[in-house]
N, C-alpha and C positions, 0 to 999 in steps of 0.2 A: 504494500500500500504506500503510495507516494504522496508526500505533503507538497502542496502547491503554494508558491508565493502569490498572494492575491492583492497585496498593496505594499509597495516599497516605502514604508513609513519612515525608516531610518530613525526610529525612536531611540533616545539615549537610554531610557528605562521605560519601555511600554509595560503597562500593568493594568489590573482591575478590569479585565474584559467582561462585558455583559452583552446579552442579546435582548433588545427591546421588541417583544412580540407585536405590540401595537403599531410601532413605527417601522417594523421590519428592517432594523439596522443595528449594527454593532456600535457600542460605546466603549471607550477605554481612555486611559490617561498616559501621558509621558511625564513621569515624575520630575526628572531633571530638566526636561524641555519645557516645563511649566505650561502644559497645554492639554486640552481635552479634545478627543477625536471622535468623529462619527463617520461610519461608512455603510452605505447600502451595497451589499455584495452583489446584488443582481444588476444594478445599474452602474456601479462603480463611483457613484456620487460620494464625494468625501468633503467633510467640513472639519474645521478645527477652531478652537477658541483658546485664547491666552488666559492664563490664571495669574493672580497677583503674587503667588508664592509657589513653592514646590507642591504639586498636587499629588496626593498619595492614593486616593481611591474615589470611585463613583458608584452610586447605586440609583435605582429607579424609585420614584415615589408613587404612592397610590393615586395622588391627585394629578399625575402627569408630568411633573418635573423631575428633578434629580436631587440627590443628597451627595455632597462633595466634601471630602476631607482634604485639608491642606496640611501644612507642617504641624500645627498645634491646634487647629480649630476646624469645626464642622459647620457647613453652610447648606442652606437650601438655595437651589439655583434653577432657573427656568430657561436654559439654553440661550444665552446671550444677554439676559438681564443681569443686573448687579447681584453679587453674592450676598445672601442675607444670613447673618450670623445666627447659629443655633446653639452651639456649645463649645467650650474649650476643654482640652484634655491635658492633664499633667502640667499645669502651669508652674507647679513647684519644682519641675525637673527641666530646666532650660536646655540641658544637653540631650534630651530625648526628642524624638519626632514620631508622628503617626506613620504607620506602614500599611499593613493589610487592613482592609475594610470591606465587609460583605454584609448585605441585608439578610437577616435570618428569617426562618419561618414564623417567628413571633412578630415580625414587622419592625424590629429594632435593628440598628446598625451595630454589628459586632466589629470590634477594632483591636488591633495590636499596636504596641509601640516598640521602639528600639532606640539604642544610642544612635544619634544622628551621624550617618556615614556620608553626608553630602555637605561640603563646604559651601559658604555663601556664593562662590563663583561657579558651583556645580561640579567641582573636582571631587574625587573620592577621599573620604577619611576612613581610617581603619576603625572597626568596632573592637573595643578592648574589654568590654564588660557586659555581663548579662543584666541589663537594666530594663529590658522590655517587659511589658505587662499586658494583660487582656482586660478589655472594657466592653461595656454595652451602653449604647445611647438610644434612648426612646424618643418618640416624636415630639415630646414636650421639652426636649433638651436636657433631660436628666441623664447624667453619666455615672455609672457605677463600675467599680472594679469587680471582676467576677472570678478571680482566682488569686491565690497567694503565690503561685509559681512565677518565676522570672525566666526570661528568654533572651538569647542573643539577638536573633532576628525573627520576629513573629511573621508567620506566613500560613496561608490556607485556613479557610473557614468553610467547611461543608458539614451537612447534617445527614446522618444515616436514617434509614427507614425505621429503625427502632429508637430514634430520638437522641442518639449520641452526637456530640460535636467532635469532628476530626480537625486537628490543627497541627502545626509543625514548628520546629525551630531549625531554620536553615543552617545556622552555624554548627549545630550539633549533628546535622544530618539525621534527624529523628522526626517521626510522625507519631502523634499521640491520639488516643481516644479518651474523651471525657464523658461522664454522665452529668446531667443537669439536675441539681437538687431543686424540686419545684417549690419547696417551702422557703428557701433562702434566695433562689434565683442565681446561685453560684455553682461553679463547676466543682466536681469531685471525682474520686475513683479514677485518677489518671493512670493510663497504662500505655506503654510504647508498643505500637503495632508494626513499625518498620524502622530499622536503624541500620546505618552503614551501607546502604545500597551504593554500589561502586560507581555509578554514573551520576556525576554532578551532585547537587543539593536540592532539597525540596523547596519549591516555590508555590505558586498559586495552583488551585485545584478546582474541579467541578465534579458533579455527580451525573451519572447517566440514568436512564429510566429503569434499568435493571438493578439499581442500587449500588453500582460500583463506582470507585473513585478514579479520576484521571488527574495525575499530578505532573506538573511541569518540572523538569530537572535542569535547574539553572547552573551557571558556572561550569561551562563545557560539558554539560550532561547530554545535550543534543538530542533529547528525546522526551516523549510523554509516556509516563508509566500508568498502565491501567491495573488496579488492584482491588481486591475485595474490601469490604468495610473492616475486616480484621487483619488486613495487611498482607494477604496472600497475593503474590504477583500473578497476573493473568496474561499480560502481554506488554511488550515494549514497542512503541511506535517511533521510528527514526524521524528526525527533523533536519533540514539543511541549514540550521542556525546553531550557534554555540550556546546561547543563553535564552532558552524559552522560559517565559516568566509567568504567564497567566493563560487560562484557557476557558472557553465557554462553548456550549452547543448552541447553534443558531441555524438560520435559513428557514425557508417556508415550512418545512416539516421538522425543524429542530433536529436534523440528522447530520449536520456538518459540525465537526469540531474545529473551532477557530483558535489560533494561538498567537499571542503577542511575544515579542522578544526584545532584547536589549543589546546595546553596544557599549555600555558603561565600562570603563577601564581599558577598552581595547585600543591598541596603538594603530598608527596610520598604515603600517605595513600590513597588518592583519586585515584592516578594513579595505585596503586596496585589493587584496586577494579575495575578500568576502564582502562585497559591497552591499549585500542585502541583510546584513546583521541589523537588528532593530526593526525588521519587517513584520508583516502580518501574514500568517500562514493558515492553510485549511487542509483538513484531512476528512475523508469520507469513510468512517468506520461503519460496520454493520450494526449500529445501535443508535438509538435516539437519546436526546437529553431531556431536560426538564425546564420549564419556564422559571426564570429567576424570581425571587421573592421581592416584594415592594415595601418600601419604608412608609410607616404610618399606621 
């Protein structure tokens, strides 16, 4: 099965890919490029909007707009209108930034933070400490910490058919399963379901209609891993990019897997040999995905 380049985005860090069923288009962000992208894969029509700061994630809202996270703050946004502040996260930790952000089945935005690895000029900084935490932001702007665990780089939020949260720490090359305590709203019973997979590190993930997880393997992983909700590897799908970052099922029948990628930290010689790093790719697996959840 061959992955196809469908848009040469040249994103520095393409991330947070989602499919809007109503508009029949993909949305994603370029974190370091400070931009939000939209693409209709049928027509090829592409739009992009600049953001006032590094933009870390995007989700759809039930009222038709988007919820967007920047470095330290969450906003409501209506595709071109001004960003309307909703909430701030970890104001007491100026060295941290938001990273992964996905709307969950409860209509809240689930978020992870990390030590900021992006300098003000967009160049990379090394992550030296596990300062990342997990949060949940509801539509009224209330932000709560949902676990006492700390992470190097928070990544992946997907929910299994039996109600567990699957998340990851990219630095540790580990993917975890959590149970949700309905009385406290917090996560518990963490267990590692995949550790030390030899290709790349875990980045963004999505679920298919059969209940399996698709995980992008960033940092020269060059593939998307399909695995069961308990971490059993089903298949590895090769990609013609070094750093796949985020994936989502989309298309008219939600039967195409789309994948963003990054060119962060790559030198000019590598990019000259591999000019499509940071592009948007598509795979046609024999399985469908699920509509993404909406905020509100």
